[in-house]
C-alpha positions as CSV (number, residue, x, y, z in Angstrom):
1,R,17.8,-15.3,-15.4
2,P,16.2,-16.5,-18.5
3,L,12.9,-17.6,-18.7
4,R,12.5,-20.8,-20.4
5,F,9.3,-22.2,-21.9
6,K,8.7,-25.6,-23.9
7,A,5.7,-26.2,-26.0
8,V,5.1,-29.6,-27.2
9,G,1.8,-30.4,-29.0
10,V,-0.8,-28.0,-29.5
11,P,-4.3,-27.6,-27.4
12,D,-7.2,-29.7,-28.4
13,K,-9.2,-27.0,-29.6
14,T,-6.4,-25.7,-32.0
15,T,-7.2,-25.7,-35.6
16,A,-4.7,-25.8,-38.5
17,A,-5.7,-22.1,-39.4
18,D,-4.3,-20.9,-35.8
19,V,-1.2,-22.2,-36.5
20,T,-0.2,-21.3,-40.0
21,Q,-0.1,-17.6,-39.4
22,A,2.6,-15.3,-39.9
23,A,2.4,-14.3,-36.1
24,L,1.2,-16.7,-33.8
25,L,0.9,-15.7,-30.0
26,L,2.6,-18.6,-27.6
27,V,2.9,-17.3,-24.2
28,T,1.4,-14.6,-22.2
29,V,3.8,-13.8,-19.2
30,K,2.8,-11.7,-16.1
31,L,5.7,-10.2,-14.0
32,R,5.9,-9.4,-10.1
33,V,8.6,-6.8,-9.0
34,H,10.5,-7.8,-6.3
35,I,11.2,-5.4,-3.6
36,G,14.8,-3.6,-4.1
37,T,14.5,-4.2,-8.0
38,R,16.0,-0.9,-9.3
39,A,13.7,2.0,-11.0
40,G,13.8,2.2,-15.0
41,A,13.6,0.2,-17.9
42,H,14.2,-3.4,-17.9
43,T,14.4,-5.1,-21.1
44,F,13.3,-8.8,-22.1
45,K,14.3,-10.5,-25.5
46,A,12.3,-13.9,-27.1
47,Y,14.4,-16.4,-28.9
48,T,13.0,-19.3,-30.8
49,K,15.6,-22.4,-30.8
50,Q,12.8,-24.4,-33.0
51,F,9.6,-24.7,-34.5
52,I,8.4,-27.8,-35.6
53,N,4.8,-28.3,-37.2
54,P,2.6,-31.2,-36.5
55,G,4.1,-32.9,-39.8
56,S,7.3,-33.0,-38.1
57,F,8.5,-30.2,-40.3
58,K,10.9,-27.8,-39.3
59,F,9.7,-24.4,-40.3
60,L,11.5,-22.1,-37.8
61,S,15.2,-22.5,-36.2
62,D,17.4,-19.7,-34.0
63,M,15.0,-16.7,-34.5
64,Q,14.5,-13.6,-32.4
65,G,10.9,-13.2,-31.9
66,S,8.7,-10.4,-30.8
67,M,7.3,-9.3,-27.8
68,L,4.2,-7.4,-27.1
69,D,4.3,-4.6,-24.4
70,A,2.3,-1.3,-23.0
71,R,4.0,0.5,-26.6
72,D,1.0,-1.1,-28.4
73,S,2.9,-2.9,-31.2
74,A,5.4,-5.7,-31.7
75,H,9.2,-5.2,-30.9
76,H,12.2,-7.3,-30.6
77,E,12.7,-6.3,-26.9
78,G,10.0,-5.9,-24.5
79,K,10.3,-3.2,-21.8
80,L,8.9,-3.3,-18.1
81,Y,9.2,0.1,-16.6
82,V,10.0,0.1,-12.6
83,R,9.3,3.2,-10.7
84,N,10.2,4.3,-7.0
85,V,7.4,3.7,-4.3
86,A,5.7,6.9,-3.8
87,E,4.0,6.8,-0.3
88,R,0.4,7.8,-0.3
89,G,-1.8,9.0,2.8
90,I,-4.5,7.1,2.0
91,L,-5.2,5.9,5.8
92,S,-4.4,8.0,8.6
93,Y,-3.0,6.2,11.9
94,M,-4.6,7.2,15.3
95,P,-2.8,6.4,18.9
96,S,-6.5,5.4,20.4
97,A,-9.1,3.2,19.3
98,Q,-11.8,5.6,19.3
99,L,-13.0,7.4,16.1
100,A,-13.5,11.1,16.7
101,N,-17.6,11.8,15.3
């Protein structure tokens, strides 16, 4: 399922210099993996339908965006790596409520 975001306007503390750069950070997304998601690499893409500046000038339309992920640089596809569950024996089970001393 695609994630869709609609941004209208700019935050109060945003300056013109913040939105005139070649690269703009638009959104940060935290993903939670559901139980049953298959292990392996899952890819994500960003696509811009239209960017219009405060002066109503359309300066970008129908462009693929870049994703920043754990690979330390921008890519046209973001990747999320899911690993199989690995059980660890941190806590042990005791049949009675009495702890050994």
